[in-house]
N, C-alpha and C positions, 0 to 999 in steps of 0.2 A: 718525678724518674728527675733528674739534674740532665740542664739539654748544653751540650757545644753551639756558641752562635754562630762557630765557621769550622764545615765541616773538617775533621783533622788536624783541629787545632792544639783539644784535648792529647790525643796519640803521637803529634807530633811525627805524622804520617798524610800522605797527599791523596787522602782517602777521594775528594771532591777529584782529580783524575781520575779515577780508578771508577767512579762511579760514572765521571761521563762514558767512559769507554764500555761501561758495559750496558751505558742506554743506548752506545750506536749499538751493540753487538744484537741487543734484541729487538732492535727498530729494523735490521735487514728484513725481515720479510715484509715491512711496509714499503721499502725501497723498491723491492718485488712487484709488489701490488699496486703501488704507482707508476712503474713502469710496464707493466700490463695493462692496468686503465687506459695509459698514453697511447699507442700501441692500438686499443679498441676506438679509442676515440678519435684517430688521425684515420681509421676503418670507415668509421661513420660519416666523418668533413667528405673523404672520397667517395663514400655514394653519393652525398650529396653533389659532390660536382659532376659523378654522371650521371643524375638525372636531369641535374640546371642543361648539359650536353644533348638529354634526351629531346626535354623539352623545347631547344633550340630544334633540333630534328625535323619534332612533330608539330611544330609550327610550319616550318615548311613544308612537311607531306603533306598538312590540312589546306594549306594552301593550293595545295597540285589537286587535290581530292575534289576541289569545288566547282560543279562544270563550267562555272560562270567565269572563269578565267578564262577559259577555252575561248567563251560565249563574246568579251571584249570585241569591242569594233573602235578603234577610232578616228575621228573625223579631222580631217585636215581644211581649210577655208581652203579658197584661189585669193582671197582677200581678208585681210585684217579686221576686226572691228565691227564686225558685223552681224556675227553670230559663232557662236562654238558647238560643237556635237558630240555624243558617245552613244553606244547602244550597248547591247547586251544582248545582239543576235547576231549570228554571222549574218543573216538573212539581208541585214539593212550595207550589209559590203556595196559598195559601188559608187557612181559619178553622178551627182546631181547642179545641178545649175535653177538656183533660188535668188527670188528679186524680193527684200521686204520691203513695202512701202507705206506698213504702219505699225508701229508699235503699240499695242497695248499700256493703258493709261487707267490712271483712278480719276472718279471724279475730286474734284477740289471746289467747294464754294466758301466765300467769305461774309461775315454780317456789316450790317452800317456800323463806323465807327463808334464807340464808346469813351469819354472823357475820360473816367478811371476803372480802373480796374476792379475796385474794391465795392464801390456803389451797391446797394441794393439795385437789382430791375425788377423783379416779379416772381410769382410763385405761381408753380403749376406743373404741368405732365406732359415731359417732351415724348414725344414717338417717332421712332425713325426705321424706316422701313429701304428695301430696295427694288428696282424694276429697270426696267428699260425706257430708254425716254425716245418715242417716234415721230415723226411728220413735223411742221410744224416750222419757226424760224427762229435761228438764236440770235438776238441782237450783238455782237462782236460787243461794244461799246456797255451794255448793262448788264451782260452776261446773263440776260435772261429769256426764254423762250416766247413764242406767240402762236397759237395754235397748236402747241404740241400733246402730246398722248402718252400718259405716264402707266405704265403695265408692271403692276408689281411679279416680280421672280419668287414665285410659292417656294422653291426652296431655301430662299434665305429668311429667313426667323424675326420679324421686326420688334424692338428693343423701345422697352418706356422706361423712363429715368424721370424721378421725382423729384422737382425743383423746390425748396423751399427755407426759411429763414436761417438753415446753416449752412447753403450750398447758392443761396441766387441773387452773388455779384458774377461777374464775367470770371474770375478765377475759380470760381465758384462752379460754374458751369462746366467749365473747361472740367477738373477734375471728377466732376460727378458724371462726363459723358466719358472720358479716359476709363474710367473706374468701375464703369457698366458693364465693356467688354462689347460695345454695341455693333463691333464691325468697322466704326469709327475712332480715327484719328485728331484731337483735336488742341490747336495750341491758338495759341497770343501773338499776332504780329502790331508791333509797334509804327505807323507810318508815318511819322511825325508832323502830322498835321492836327489841326484844335481840338480833333476827337482823335486819338489816332489808334485807340487798342480796338483792333478787328481779331472778331473771332474766325480761326482758319479751320473747316470739316473738311478733312478725306479721308476718302472710303480706303478701308485696309486692304480692298479687293477690287484687280484690275477686271476691264470689262464690260461692256455695253449693260448689259444687266444688272453691275451694279450701279446705278442712280443711284442718288438720294431722293427721298420726301419726305420731310420733318413736319410734323402737325402738333398744337400746341394746345391741351386744353388748361387754361388757366389768366393769368391774367390780360391784359393788356399788351403791357408793353412789354415780356414776355413773349407774348405772339409776335406783336410786330417785327421782332430781333430777330426770332427765330422759324416762323413760319417759312415754309417753302414749300410748294406742293409745282412741279416742273407744266402741270395742264391747271394751273388756277392762279394763286394769290402766291406770290415769291417777294422774298423780302430779304433776299440771299444773291446775289452775287456770284457769276461760275466765274470759273476761273480757268477749270478746265475739265473736257467733258470726259465721261467715261467712255471707252474705246476699247474694239477688239485690236489683237494684232492679225495685220493682212498680210500674205506672202503667198509666193507661186514658186510650187515644188514640179521643176520640168512641165510645164505649162500648165499645171492644172493649182488653181486659185485655192487656196486655206486659209481659213480663219481660227481664231484662240483668245478666250477669254484672257490669257494670260501670255506671257514673253516667254515662258517657256511651255514648248508645242511637244509633244508628243506623240506617236506613232503617226506623226504624217509623213516619215519615212516608215515604214512597217521596222517596229521593235529600238526605233530613234529618237532622241530629246535631242530637242534644238533650243539651245538657249539663247533668242537674241538681245543682241544691244545696242542696235541701232539700224536702220533704213538702208539700203544699198542692193546691189544684185553681185551675185559670190558666187563663184565653182564650187562642190565642198566632194571632195574623195572620202571614203569609209574604207576603209581597210582594216581588215583583220589584226587585231593589238598582236602578233605574235613576237613582238618584243619584251611583252610583260613576261608571254611564257614563258620563253628563252631563258629571261632573266631570275623566274621560279623556277624553274630547273637548275640553273648553275647555284644556289641559294640552299638548294636541296642538296645537291650532292659539296656542297663546302661544311654544312652540317650534318653530311656523313664524316665526311671526313676529319671535324671536328671533332665525332665523337671518339673517333678512332685513335687520334693523336692524345685526346684525353685518356682515354684506354690504356692508352701506349708508355704515358708518362705513368699513369698508378699502377704499375706490373713493373716496372725498369727492377734492377739487381745489379750495384756496383758493385763489382768486386775487387776492385782495390781497397772499398772504405769499407767493405761484405755489409751492405747497406741495403735492404730491400725497401722497395715502395711501398704504400701500405694496402695496395690488391694484389699483391704478389699470389699466385696462386689460386686466388678468389674465383669458385666455381659457378659463382654466380653471373659475377662478368664476359666470364668467359662463354657461360650461355646467353646471354643476354647477345654478345656479339654475333653469336651464331645463328640466332629466331631471326634479328636485325638481315643476314647477309641472305638466308635460305628466303626469306622472303624475298629479297630483293633480286635473286637465280629463279624463283619458280615465274614458267611464263603465265601468261593471262591466259584464260580460253576466250576463245572469237572467232567472228569466223577466219573463210579464208585468207582474204585480204586485210585481215587487221593485222595491225602490230602487236607484239605478245613479249617481245623480249627486250630490255633497257640499251641492247647493241643495237638494234634498228635504227638507235636517234643517236650515234654515238656515243653512248655512255657506257663506258666498261670500268671494270673491275684489274686494278695491279695488282704486280707481284706482290707488294706493301700492303695489299688490301684496302687501299683505298677505291675510289672511283675517281675516272678522270673524265673530259668531258673533248671531245671532236667538235670544235665549233662549227667545222663547213658542213659534216655530217647532218648534223642538228639544225642548221638554217635551213637545210635543201627539204630535211622532214617537214618541218614545221613551214614550208613556202608548197609543199603539193600535196600535203597530208595531215592537219592541222584537227581533224576529226579524229584521224588512226591517233595524232597523238595526246589527244583529250581522252579516249578512251585507254589508254596506256596507264594512265595514272586517276582517272577519273571514273564515277558511274553516277547513272540516275539514285535519287534519293529512293533507299529501301534494299541496294545493292551493294555488293561489299566488292564487287571487280575496281580494279586501277591498284597500282602501288600505293600512289598518296594513300588512298583510303586505307587500304592495307596495313602502309607503317603508322596511319595517325591511329588506326586502333590496336597495333601490336605494340606501341609505346602506353597507351594507356593501361592492356595487359597487363604491361613488363612492372609499371610503375606502382596498378594497385597488387599484383601479383607477387611474383620473386622479388623482385629488388625494395618490396614494400616488408616482406617479412624476413628476408638480409637483414636489416635496417633494425626493424623492430628486435631481433633478434640479439646484434649488435648492443643497442641501448638496454636491453634486458641485461644484457653480460655487462655492461658499466653499472649497473645499479647494483648488481648481486658485488660487483667490485668495491661499491662505493660502500654497502653496508660490509663487506668481511672488512674493510679496511678500517673505518670506523669500530668495528669490535675491537680489530686487531689493538688497533690504538689503545682502547680502553684497558686490556690486559697489559701493556708495555705499561702506558703508565702506571698502573696498581704494581707491575712487579720492580721498577723503579724505588717507587713510592716505596714499596718493602723494604729496598737494598738501601735506601736513606737510612730509615728507619733504623734499620742493623747497625750501620757504619755507624749511627750515631750513638746507639748503646755501645757500639765497641769501641769508640773515642773517649765515651766517658767512663767506661769502667777501665781502660787503661790510664786515664788520667787519673781517676782515683787511686790505681795501683802504683802508680806513680807518686800521688802526693804520699800514700802510704810509706812509699822505701823512703823517700826522702825524710816523712819523720823517726821512722825508725833507725835511718843513719844518724839523723842528728842524737837521736839517746843515745846510740852505742860511743859516740864520740865524747859523750859527756858522761858517760859511764867510765871511759876508759881513763878521762883525763881528770875524774876525781879518786881513782885508785891509782894516781902515780902522785 
């Protein structure tokens, strides 16, 4: 069949415009589906926004639901630079006088100097164990003991290190010791002398039971470099002795293998940084609790604000937000408010409702904090405030714990069901759109073919008309 290169040319009609108008008309259902899909996409995005606000609320609630928040104690020294202190047991609260006379220290020993770090020294097996050096006399110049006893510490396992032609230089020995995780850190220091390279060994642990004893089974040159028994042959020089921390707390002497001293004050940890005498005030961390309560209130109010913005209706523009009239959001808000207004179980003198600590609902549905009332509650009854929000493992009491659990239930329950339903609807609309697009394309293609046939037919008739007209005119002229 003959075809027309440009639709409408043969018939001298604006068939192309007519086809465009028909295509627009046929596509109207697609426009409606697009608008519907857009509204559901906006709804799904709004659910995501609500989920984010709920997550913030849950984080704040989880913090309040943790009993350790209320057990935190802050230590304030009267003299800075000596120690810091913290505790997770309110029984540590009180005032203390602490005198730090000695810090815990790790032992450091050094070898004789070597001319080069890459020259082979010797082969053998190095064994390092740890223990306490007692008795005897330390020569401050040589860094070696006379008449001392070494008592191995059974709690620290001895470590053996093989030295062979692959690692028998000073650098190789350093790397082998460090790679063995033997409880020792090895470095090389250049002292600038004729034989400047010294291997420096430092115990990774502090405390008097972490002195090193090093024995070598192998070549004499390796033995002469590293053999070191504080109670016998000593080829290394001690530059720092292994020692415990020593302090006095309220007249009681305390020793510790570490500068992190635990339980000298029950439930507290002291971190020693220098020697000296200081007072220490250990107080319950009510400031941290107050911040956590205010953060919870802010998170709740943020959720309310988010919900309000997603349920507004603009009468001037007749525009509704994505979740106007949404029952899932409404039920979610109701359940959270009910949880926060339901009194906690407890004894006669226990706090049971938020208003007792100055947290109350306002007319607009938000929460407000009376700082003075909250401060008074924290100062007079921190334990009561703790029980209002938290409880021991296995218990569900406390607003913090309950809101945490409720948000989890909402996210995995009603909100997930609603989100999954919207997601499914969007997929169905996408499928409908694709199917309808195929139908519209087929219909428009049929119109195009029909218009082409019409174009060809009218063009053919016009050609026949022109031919007959020419013939009649010829006949007329001939008869004259």
